PyMOL CGO cylinders between C-alpha atoms (Angstrom):
from pymol import cmd
from pymol.cgo import CYLINDER

trace = [
    CYLINDER, -17.40, -82.96, 64.47, -19.95, -85.70, 65.14, 0.3, 1, 1, 1, 1, 1, 1,
    CYLINDER, -19.95, -85.70, 65.14, -19.71, -86.76, 61.49, 0.3, 1, 1, 1, 1, 1, 1,
    CYLINDER, -19.71, -86.76, 61.49, -15.92, -87.13, 61.78, 0.3, 1, 1, 1, 1, 1, 1,
    CYLINDER, -15.92, -87.13, 61.78, -16.12, -89.03, 65.07, 0.3, 1, 1, 1, 1, 1, 1,
    CYLINDER, -16.12, -89.03, 65.07, -19.04, -91.30, 64.25, 0.3, 1, 1, 1, 1, 1, 1,
    CYLINDER, -19.04, -91.30, 64.25, -19.66, -90.93, 60.51, 0.3, 1, 1, 1, 1, 1, 1,
    CYLINDER, -19.66, -90.93, 60.51, -19.13, -93.48, 57.83, 0.3, 1, 1, 1, 1, 1, 1,
    CYLINDER, -19.13, -93.48, 57.83, -20.36, -94.90, 54.57, 0.3, 1, 1, 1, 1, 1, 1,
    CYLINDER, -20.36, -94.90, 54.57, -23.28, -97.28, 55.05, 0.3, 1, 1, 1, 1, 1, 1,
    CYLINDER, -23.28, -97.28, 55.05, -24.98, -97.19, 51.67, 0.3, 1, 1, 1, 1, 1, 1,
    CYLINDER, -24.98, -97.19, 51.67, -23.49, -100.45, 50.33, 0.3, 1, 1, 1, 1, 1, 1,
    CYLINDER, -23.49, -100.45, 50.33, -25.26, -103.78, 50.35, 0.3, 1, 1, 1, 1, 1, 1,
    CYLINDER, -25.26, -103.78, 50.35, -25.69, -105.74, 53.56, 0.3, 1, 1, 1, 1, 1, 1,
    CYLINDER, -25.69, -105.74, 53.56, -23.17, -108.29, 52.27, 0.3, 1, 1, 1, 1, 1, 1,
    CYLINDER, -23.17, -108.29, 52.27, -20.58, -105.58, 51.53, 0.3, 1, 1, 1, 1, 1, 1,
    CYLINDER, -20.58, -105.58, 51.53, -21.10, -104.09, 54.99, 0.3, 1, 1, 1, 1, 1, 1,
    CYLINDER, -21.10, -104.09, 54.99, -20.78, -107.54, 56.58, 0.3, 1, 1, 1, 1, 1, 1,
    CYLINDER, -20.78, -107.54, 56.58, -17.45, -108.03, 54.79, 0.3, 1, 1, 1, 1, 1, 1,
    CYLINDER, -17.45, -108.03, 54.79, -16.34, -104.60, 56.00, 0.3, 1, 1, 1, 1, 1, 1,
    CYLINDER, -16.34, -104.60, 56.00, -17.35, -105.50, 59.57, 0.3, 1, 1, 1, 1, 1, 1,
    CYLINDER, -17.35, -105.50, 59.57, -15.43, -108.78, 59.46, 0.3, 1, 1, 1, 1, 1, 1,
    CYLINDER, -15.43, -108.78, 59.46, -12.30, -107.02, 58.22, 0.3, 1, 1, 1, 1, 1, 1,
    CYLINDER, -12.30, -107.02, 58.22, -12.70, -104.24, 60.80, 0.3, 1, 1, 1, 1, 1, 1,
    CYLINDER, -12.70, -104.24, 60.80, -13.07, -106.70, 63.70, 0.3, 1, 1, 1, 1, 1, 1,
    CYLINDER, -13.07, -106.70, 63.70, -10.18, -108.93, 62.60, 0.3, 1, 1, 1, 1, 1, 1,
    CYLINDER, -10.18, -108.93, 62.60, -7.80, -106.01, 62.03, 0.3, 1, 1, 1, 1, 1, 1,
    CYLINDER, -7.80, -106.01, 62.03, -8.81, -104.28, 65.27, 0.3, 1, 1, 1, 1, 1, 1,
    CYLINDER, -8.81, -104.28, 65.27, -8.53, -107.37, 67.48, 0.3, 1, 1, 1, 1, 1, 1,
    CYLINDER, -8.53, -107.37, 67.48, -5.24, -108.37, 65.83, 0.3, 1, 1, 1, 1, 1, 1,
    CYLINDER, -5.24, -108.37, 65.83, -3.67, -104.97, 66.45, 0.3, 1, 1, 1, 1, 1, 1,
    CYLINDER, -3.67, -104.97, 66.45, -5.05, -104.67, 69.99, 0.3, 1, 1, 1, 1, 1, 1,
    CYLINDER, -5.05, -104.67, 69.99, -4.09, -108.10, 71.28, 0.3, 1, 1, 1, 1, 1, 1,
    CYLINDER, -4.09, -108.10, 71.28, -1.26, -109.00, 68.93, 0.3, 1, 1, 1, 1, 1, 1,
    CYLINDER, -1.26, -109.00, 68.93, 0.67, -105.77, 69.37, 0.3, 1, 1, 1, 1, 1, 1,
    CYLINDER, 0.67, -105.77, 69.37, -0.89, -103.15, 71.66, 0.3, 1, 1, 1, 1, 1, 1,
    CYLINDER, -0.89, -103.15, 71.66, -1.40, -105.22, 74.79, 0.3, 1, 1, 1, 1, 1, 1,
    CYLINDER, -1.40, -105.22, 74.79, 2.29, -106.20, 74.88, 0.3, 1, 1, 1, 1, 1, 1,
    CYLINDER, 2.29, -106.20, 74.88, 3.22, -102.50, 74.89, 0.3, 1, 1, 1, 1, 1, 1,
    CYLINDER, 3.22, -102.50, 74.89, 1.16, -101.61, 77.97, 0.3, 1, 1, 1, 1, 1, 1,
    CYLINDER, 1.16, -101.61, 77.97, 2.86, -100.59, 80.10, 0.3, 1, 1, 1, 1, 1, 1,
    CYLINDER, 2.86, -100.59, 80.10, 5.69, -99.94, 77.65, 0.3, 1, 1, 1, 1, 1, 1,
    CYLINDER, 5.69, -99.94, 77.65, 8.61, -102.31, 78.29, 0.3, 1, 1, 1, 1, 1, 1,
    CYLINDER, 8.61, -102.31, 78.29, 12.06, -100.74, 78.55, 0.3, 1, 1, 1, 1, 1, 1,
    CYLINDER, 12.06, -100.74, 78.55, 13.09, -102.26, 75.21, 0.3, 1, 1, 1, 1, 1, 1,
    CYLINDER, 13.09, -102.26, 75.21, 10.19, -100.64, 73.40, 0.3, 1, 1, 1, 1, 1, 1,
    CYLINDER, 10.19, -100.64, 73.40, 10.88, -97.28, 75.04, 0.3, 1, 1, 1, 1, 1, 1,
    CYLINDER, 10.88, -97.28, 75.04, 14.51, -97.57, 73.82, 0.3, 1, 1, 1, 1, 1, 1,
    CYLINDER, 14.51, -97.57, 73.82, 13.26, -98.23, 70.28, 0.3, 1, 1, 1, 1, 1, 1,
    CYLINDER, 13.26, -98.23, 70.28, 11.05, -95.14, 70.47, 0.3, 1, 1, 1, 1, 1, 1,
    CYLINDER, 11.05, -95.14, 70.47, 14.02, -93.10, 71.78, 0.3, 1, 1, 1, 1, 1, 1,
    CYLINDER, 14.02, -93.10, 71.78, 16.20, -94.36, 68.91, 0.3, 1, 1, 1, 1, 1, 1,
    CYLINDER, 16.20, -94.36, 68.91, 13.64, -92.96, 66.47, 0.3, 1, 1, 1, 1, 1, 1,
    CYLINDER, 13.64, -92.96, 66.47, 14.35, -89.48, 67.83, 0.3, 1, 1, 1, 1, 1, 1,
    CYLINDER, 14.35, -89.48, 67.83, 11.14, -88.79, 69.71, 0.3, 1, 1, 1, 1, 1, 1,
    CYLINDER, 11.14, -88.79, 69.71, 11.74, -86.10, 72.37, 0.3, 1, 1, 1, 1, 1, 1,
    CYLINDER, 11.74, -86.10, 72.37, 9.80, -87.79, 75.19, 0.3, 1, 1, 1, 1, 1, 1,
    CYLINDER, 9.80, -87.79, 75.19, 10.26, -91.49, 74.41, 0.3, 1, 1, 1, 1, 1, 1,
    CYLINDER, 10.26, -91.49, 74.41, 8.29, -92.78, 77.39, 0.3, 1, 1, 1, 1, 1, 1,
    CYLINDER, 8.29, -92.78, 77.39, 5.31, -90.59, 76.53, 0.3, 1, 1, 1, 1, 1, 1,
    CYLINDER, 5.31, -90.59, 76.53, 5.43, -91.61, 72.87, 0.3, 1, 1, 1, 1, 1, 1,
    CYLINDER, 5.43, -91.61, 72.87, 5.83, -95.29, 73.83, 0.3, 1, 1, 1, 1, 1, 1,
    CYLINDER, 5.83, -95.29, 73.83, 2.65, -94.97, 75.90, 0.3, 1, 1, 1, 1, 1, 1,
    CYLINDER, 2.65, -94.97, 75.90, 0.93, -93.20, 73.00, 0.3, 1, 1, 1, 1, 1, 1,
    CYLINDER, 0.93, -93.20, 73.00, 1.89, -95.98, 70.57, 0.3, 1, 1, 1, 1, 1, 1,
    CYLINDER, 1.89, -95.98, 70.57, 0.77, -98.71, 72.97, 0.3, 1, 1, 1, 1, 1, 1,
    CYLINDER, 0.77, -98.71, 72.97, -2.53, -96.96, 73.69, 0.3, 1, 1, 1, 1, 1, 1,
    CYLINDER, -2.53, -96.96, 73.69, -3.05, -96.27, 70.00, 0.3, 1, 1, 1, 1, 1, 1,
    CYLINDER, -3.05, -96.27, 70.00, -2.61, -99.94, 69.17, 0.3, 1, 1, 1, 1, 1, 1,
    CYLINDER, -2.61, -99.94, 69.17, -4.57, -101.37, 72.11, 0.3, 1, 1, 1, 1, 1, 1,
    CYLINDER, -4.57, -101.37, 72.11, -7.40, -98.86, 72.62, 0.3, 1, 1, 1, 1, 1, 1,
    CYLINDER, -7.40, -98.86, 72.62, -7.48, -97.87, 68.95, 0.3, 1, 1, 1, 1, 1, 1,
    CYLINDER, -7.48, -97.87, 68.95, -7.63, -101.53, 67.95, 0.3, 1, 1, 1, 1, 1, 1,
    CYLINDER, -7.63, -101.53, 67.95, -10.53, -102.18, 70.32, 0.3, 1, 1, 1, 1, 1, 1,
    CYLINDER, -10.53, -102.18, 70.32, -12.40, -99.09, 69.08, 0.3, 1, 1, 1, 1, 1, 1,
    CYLINDER, -12.40, -99.09, 69.08, -11.79, -100.16, 65.49, 0.3, 1, 1, 1, 1, 1, 1,
    CYLINDER, -11.79, -100.16, 65.49, -13.09, -103.67, 66.22, 0.3, 1, 1, 1, 1, 1, 1,
    CYLINDER, -13.09, -103.67, 66.22, -16.22, -102.24, 67.86, 0.3, 1, 1, 1, 1, 1, 1,
    CYLINDER, -16.22, -102.24, 67.86, -16.74, -99.71, 65.10, 0.3, 1, 1, 1, 1, 1, 1,
    CYLINDER, -16.74, -99.71, 65.10, -16.82, -96.90, 67.65, 0.3, 1, 1, 1, 1, 1, 1,
    CYLINDER, -16.82, -96.90, 67.65, -15.11, -93.60, 66.82, 0.3, 1, 1, 1, 1, 1, 1,
    CYLINDER, -15.11, -93.60, 66.82, -13.74, -95.57, 63.89, 0.3, 1, 1, 1, 1, 1, 1,
    CYLINDER, -13.74, -95.57, 63.89, -12.28, -92.69, 61.92, 0.3, 1, 1, 1, 1, 1, 1,
    CYLINDER, -12.28, -92.69, 61.92, -10.17, -91.10, 64.71, 0.3, 1, 1, 1, 1, 1, 1,
    CYLINDER, -10.17, -91.10, 64.71, -9.13, -94.53, 66.04, 0.3, 1, 1, 1, 1, 1, 1,
    CYLINDER, -9.13, -94.53, 66.04, -8.11, -95.68, 62.57, 0.3, 1, 1, 1, 1, 1, 1,
    CYLINDER, -8.11, -95.68, 62.57, -6.27, -92.42, 61.93, 0.3, 1, 1, 1, 1, 1, 1,
    CYLINDER, -6.27, -92.42, 61.93, -4.15, -92.83, 65.07, 0.3, 1, 1, 1, 1, 1, 1,
    CYLINDER, -4.15, -92.83, 65.07, -3.45, -96.43, 64.07, 0.3, 1, 1, 1, 1, 1, 1,
    CYLINDER, -3.45, -96.43, 64.07, -2.45, -95.34, 60.56, 0.3, 1, 1, 1, 1, 1, 1,
    CYLINDER, -2.45, -95.34, 60.56, -0.02, -92.79, 62.02, 0.3, 1, 1, 1, 1, 1, 1,
    CYLINDER, -0.02, -92.79, 62.02, 1.44, -95.36, 64.42, 0.3, 1, 1, 1, 1, 1, 1,
    CYLINDER, 1.44, -95.36, 64.42, 1.85, -97.91, 61.62, 0.3, 1, 1, 1, 1, 1, 1,
    CYLINDER, 1.85, -97.91, 61.62, 3.49, -95.28, 59.40, 0.3, 1, 1, 1, 1, 1, 1,
    CYLINDER, 3.49, -95.28, 59.40, 6.08, -94.62, 62.13, 0.3, 1, 1, 1, 1, 1, 1,
    CYLINDER, 6.08, -94.62, 62.13, 6.63, -98.37, 62.47, 0.3, 1, 1, 1, 1, 1, 1,
    CYLINDER, 6.63, -98.37, 62.47, 6.93, -98.83, 58.70, 0.3, 1, 1, 1, 1, 1, 1,
    CYLINDER, 6.93, -98.83, 58.70, 9.23, -95.93, 57.90, 0.3, 1, 1, 1, 1, 1, 1,
    CYLINDER, 9.23, -95.93, 57.90, 10.94, -95.52, 61.28, 0.3, 1, 1, 1, 1, 1, 1,
    CYLINDER, 10.94, -95.52, 61.28, 11.46, -98.69, 63.23, 0.3, 1, 1, 1, 1, 1, 1,
    CYLINDER, 11.46, -98.69, 63.23, 11.42, -101.09, 60.25, 0.3, 1, 1, 1, 1, 1, 1,
    CYLINDER, 11.42, -101.09, 60.25, 13.00, -98.66, 57.75, 0.3, 1, 1, 1, 1, 1, 1,
    CYLINDER, 13.00, -98.66, 57.75, 16.02, -100.83, 56.91, 0.3, 1, 1, 1, 1, 1, 1,
    CYLINDER, 16.02, -100.83, 56.91, 14.25, -104.16, 57.17, 0.3, 1, 1, 1, 1, 1, 1,
    CYLINDER, 14.25, -104.16, 57.17, 13.19, -106.36, 54.27, 0.3, 1, 1, 1, 1, 1, 1,
    CYLINDER, 13.19, -106.36, 54.27, 9.66, -106.06, 52.96, 0.3, 1, 1, 1, 1, 1, 1,
    CYLINDER, 9.66, -106.06, 52.96, 8.83, -109.34, 54.69, 0.3, 1, 1, 1, 1, 1, 1,
    CYLINDER, 8.83, -109.34, 54.69, 9.64, -107.73, 58.06, 0.3, 1, 1, 1, 1, 1, 1,
    CYLINDER, 9.64, -107.73, 58.06, 7.70, -104.58, 57.17, 0.3, 1, 1, 1, 1, 1, 1,
    CYLINDER, 7.70, -104.58, 57.17, 4.69, -106.33, 55.69, 0.3, 1, 1, 1, 1, 1, 1,
    CYLINDER, 4.69, -106.33, 55.69, 2.50, -106.39, 58.81, 0.3, 1, 1, 1, 1, 1, 1,
    CYLINDER, 2.50, -106.39, 58.81, 2.93, -102.68, 59.53, 0.3, 1, 1, 1, 1, 1, 1,
    CYLINDER, 2.93, -102.68, 59.53, 2.20, -102.02, 55.86, 0.3, 1, 1, 1, 1, 1, 1,
    CYLINDER, 2.20, -102.02, 55.86, -1.03, -104.07, 55.91, 0.3, 1, 1, 1, 1, 1, 1,
    CYLINDER, -1.03, -104.07, 55.91, -2.26, -102.68, 59.23, 0.3, 1, 1, 1, 1, 1, 1,
    CYLINDER, -2.26, -102.68, 59.23, -1.44, -99.15, 58.09, 0.3, 1, 1, 1, 1, 1, 1,
    CYLINDER, -1.44, -99.15, 58.09, -3.26, -99.55, 54.77, 0.3, 1, 1, 1, 1, 1, 1,
    CYLINDER, -3.26, -99.55, 54.77, -6.35, -101.08, 56.43, 0.3, 1, 1, 1, 1, 1, 1,
    CYLINDER, -6.35, -101.08, 56.43, -6.35, -98.36, 59.08, 0.3, 1, 1, 1, 1, 1, 1,
    CYLINDER, -6.35, -98.36, 59.08, -6.07, -95.63, 56.46, 0.3, 1, 1, 1, 1, 1, 1,
    CYLINDER, -6.07, -95.63, 56.46, -9.01, -97.15, 54.57, 0.3, 1, 1, 1, 1, 1, 1,
    CYLINDER, -9.01, -97.15, 54.57, -11.16, -97.24, 57.71, 0.3, 1, 1, 1, 1, 1, 1,
    CYLINDER, -11.16, -97.24, 57.71, -10.13, -93.66, 58.54, 0.3, 1, 1, 1, 1, 1, 1,
    CYLINDER, -10.13, -93.66, 58.54, -11.64, -92.66, 55.21, 0.3, 1, 1, 1, 1, 1, 1,
    CYLINDER, -11.64, -92.66, 55.21, -14.77, -94.77, 55.11, 0.3, 1, 1, 1, 1, 1, 1,
    CYLINDER, -14.77, -94.77, 55.11, -15.72, -95.25, 58.77, 0.3, 1, 1, 1, 1, 1, 1,
    CYLINDER, -15.72, -95.25, 58.77, -17.20, -98.34, 60.36, 0.3, 1, 1, 1, 1, 1, 1,
    CYLINDER, -17.20, -98.34, 60.36, -19.92, -99.18, 57.87, 0.3, 1, 1, 1, 1, 1, 1,
    CYLINDER, -19.92, -99.18, 57.87, -23.45, -100.27, 58.69, 0.3, 1, 1, 1, 1, 1, 1,
    CYLINDER, -23.45, -100.27, 58.69, -22.55, -102.82, 61.39, 0.3, 1, 1, 1, 1, 1, 1,
    CYLINDER, -22.55, -102.82, 61.39, -20.51, -100.68, 63.77, 0.3, 1, 1, 1, 1, 1, 1,
    CYLINDER, -20.51, -100.68, 63.77, -21.37, -98.82, 66.95, 0.3, 1, 1, 1, 1, 1, 1,
    CYLINDER, -21.37, -98.82, 66.95, -20.81, -95.51, 65.16, 0.3, 1, 1, 1, 1, 1, 1,
    CYLINDER, -20.81, -95.51, 65.16, -24.16, -95.99, 63.45, 0.3, 1, 1, 1, 1, 1, 1,
    CYLINDER, -24.16, -95.99, 63.45, -25.90, -96.39, 66.82, 0.3, 1, 1, 1, 1, 1, 1,
    CYLINDER, -25.90, -96.39, 66.82, -24.26, -93.25, 68.22, 0.3, 1, 1, 1, 1, 1, 1,
    CYLINDER, -24.26, -93.25, 68.22, -25.06, -91.26, 65.06, 0.3, 1, 1, 1, 1, 1, 1,
    CYLINDER, -25.06, -91.26, 65.06, -28.76, -91.95, 65.59, 0.3, 1, 1, 1, 1, 1, 1,
    CYLINDER, -28.76, -91.95, 65.59, -28.71, -90.55, 69.14, 0.3, 1, 1, 1, 1, 1, 1,
]
cmd.load_cgo(trace, "trace")
């Protein structure tokens, strides 16, 4: 369980891990402050969007999406519990991509696509050498 929560590939070069850290921080901060913060608490319009997607408890799922984007984005940026945080973000972005933006042009779906792909990659590889997961793993 600890490996899933705090594990990650760190065997690459310092330069590769620095690039990974930059991407992780930029993606995490962008999701948290560009999208998640505006959904906390969930505005009525967002809750209506969630309801239109067919979720049974739209207010609960609106909170879950907002928390996933804000808290998950912050955890991703810090490299703490990277895999579970990134997995929740990937799920949230998948719902956005194939649910909310389903009929939109690719241009309107692009951001959810990019955030989802980056999140899925971090869910698989973890934070890398320069994340807080590495510190926790050593404890």
